[in-house]
N, C-alpha and C positions, 0 to 999 in steps of 0.2 A: 893390386887395385883396391876398390872399396867394396864394402858389404852391400847386400841387397837394399835398394831404395836410396842408399847414401849417395851424396854428390861428391864427385872427384874434382878437386880444385888443384890445378897445376901451379907449382911455385918454382922459384929459381933453384934448379938442381934437385928438386924433389916434388912431392905432392902431398896434399892432405885430404882427408875425408870428413864430411859433415852431413848431418841429417837435414833435410829440408824443414821448413816451418811446419809444425804440426806433428813432427815425428821426433823420436829420440832413440839413442843407443849408447850403451856404456863404452862400446868400442866399435865405432862405425867402419874401422878398417876390416874388422872380421865378423862383427855381429850385426845382423840386419837391423835397420831402423824400424821401430814399431810406432804405430799411431799413438799420439798423446790424446787421452780423453780429457778435454778441457772442462767437461761438465762434472768431473769429480769434485768433491768438497774442497780439495786443495788447488783446484784449477782456477783460471781467471773467471769462469762462469759468466753469468749475465746479470743485468740490473735487477732490482727488486721486482718480484712478481713474474718477470719474463721467464719463458721456458727455454731451456738449453737443449740443443739437439747436436750431438756429436756425429761427425762423419770423417771419412778417411782423410787425414791431413788438415782438419779444421773443425769448426763448429759454427752453429748458427744460434741466434737469439731471436725469439719472437714473442709478442704478447699474446696471452690466451684470449679467446673470444670474449668480447665485452670490455677489453682494455686496449689502450693504445700508448705508444711512445715514439718519439721521433728518432730515438737512438736506444733501442732496447739492450744494447751491449753495455751502455753506461748510464742511461737515464731510466728511472723506474717507470713501469707501466701504470698508467692511471685509469681509473674507471671511466667508461664512456656513459654519459647520461643520455640514454635512448629516449627519454621523455621530453628532451628539448625539441623545439620546432623542427630542426633539421634531422632529427632522429626518426626511426621507423614508426615510433608511437604505437597507438592502439586503434581499434576500430571505433567507428562513430558511437558516441555515448559512453564509451568505456573510460575508466580512470587509469592513468599511467603511474606506476610506482617504481622509481629507479632503485635497483639493488646493486650490491657489489659484484660487478661483472655481468650484470643482466638487468632485467626489468620485468615487472608484472603488469598484466592488464586485468582489471576486474570491472564488472558491471555494478552500478550503484544499486542500493537496496530497492527492490521493486522492479528490477529489470533483469534480463537474462540473455545469454548468448551461447551458442554451441562452441564458439571460439572467439573470445573478446579481443584477441590479437588481430583478427581479420574480419570477423562477422559482427555487424552492428548489434548493439544491445537493444532489445525490444521490451516493451512494457509487459509485465506479468499481469494477467487478468485474474486477480485474487478471487473474484466473484464466481469463477468456475468451480471453486471449492465450496461446497455447501456448508462447510464448517467455519468459513471465514467470519460469519456473523452469528449472533445468538438466535435462538428459536424465535421465529416471527418477525425478525428484523429484515429490512431491505438492504441489499448490498449494492453500492455504486462504485464501479471501477474508476480510478483517476490515474493520471500520468505518474507512474512510479509508486502508486499507493491505492488505497480504497477507503471507503467510509461506510459505516453502518448507521441506519436510522430506523425508527419505528414508523409504521403507517399512522395516518391520522386516526386519533381515537385510542392510541396505545402509547405507552411510555416505558422507558428503562433508564436507569442511572448509567448504564454502560452497555449499549446495544451490541458491542463487540463480544461481550461475554455473558451478559445477563438478559434473559428472555424478556421480550416486550409483553407487557400486561395491559389489559383493558383499563382505560381511564373512566372512573365513575364521574361523569359530568354532573350528576345529580347530587354529588356529595356536598358537604358543608363548605360554604365560602365560594361556591361556583354558581353564580346566577345564570344558569343555562337557559332558562325559559323566561318569558315575559311575566309580568305581575299577574297573579291569580292562576297561572297555568300550572299543570301538574307535569313534573319531569319523570320520565321513565328511562332508565339506563338500558342500553342494548350493547351487544358485543361490538366494540369499536365505534359506537356512536350513542345517540340518545334521541328520545322523542318528546315532544311537548304537546299537550292536549288540554282542553278546557274541561272542567267538571260539568256534569249534566246541569242544564239550565243556564249555561254560560257559552259564549261564542267569541271567536276572534278570527280575523282574516289570516293572521299568521301568529300563532301562540308562541313562536320562538322570540318574536320581537314586539308584538302588539298585545297589550293587556287584554285579558278575558273580561267581557262585560256581560251583565245580566241580560238574558233573553226575555223580552216582555211577551209572554205567551198569550196575553189578552189581546195583543195587537197582531203579532206574527202568527198566532195559532199555536197549538190546536184550539185554544179557547175552551168554552164551556158549552153545555147543552142548551137547548132553547129555553128562554125565560130565566136561565141561571145567571147570577152575577159573578163576574170574573174579577179576582183581586190578585194582581201581580205581587210576588214577593221575591226576595233575593234567591235566585237559583231555582225558583219554582213558582207555583201560583195556586190559588184556591178558587173553587167554584161553590157558590152557596145560592140557596133559593131565598127569595124575598119573603118577609113575614106573610103568613097565610098561604104559602105555596110549599110544596115538598116534592122530593124526588129520591128514588132509591140510590141514584148516583148522578148528582148534578153535573158531573164531568161528561157523562154520555147520555143520560136520560132527562127528558124535558121536565121542568118544574110544573107541577099541576096544582091548581087551586084546591085547597082543602075543602071537603064537602061541607063542613060546618060554617063555611063563609058564604054560603049561598043566600 
């Protein structure tokens, strides 16, 4: 009869032995049929990229994860673009990047996610980091980014990296105050005031004007003559009268004039 696994085929007056598909034997009458490993280099194998899996009496071809083929025994496995609309894609806000046999999901700059494949990308609040802006600068978080700016009265060429410094509003070429007013720089701001003897309802915008002390006061002592001048005034006694201080003491007729 035939060896192990071999098929016995009856013929006219005799018989023959042969191995079934997937097996081989040098002498199937006496030597058992052994499995043929089709996945060896000299075997039929599979199409390009496909994975060959040998089993008793046959073999199978399958595409690895991330690839597909209608016939992996003969047609090469092609990459699946998971970033297409019908693919698994990424979480909300994440960018999808197809790779050979797979894909990547990443959040855009300024966003983060514990798992961009399934968890939405959320904005990073860079302002929680005190080092995001330079010293003295204000940090404002925006969608996917942030901005740095100096407070009013301060400036910086780059508030992200260079500290904000006080602006001297009283410097050259900066008409901070109204005409005649005196500008005094302060930290982050400035003040405007009139010199003694002058006044203004708002020295920031309204020019300072002379105070007529002879009309508005304090004026002079009794019998003294008041003479208004720019920013001040004079008090004098008339001829024949005198006073130790005509601003505060009355002018008295000299004794020789009696």
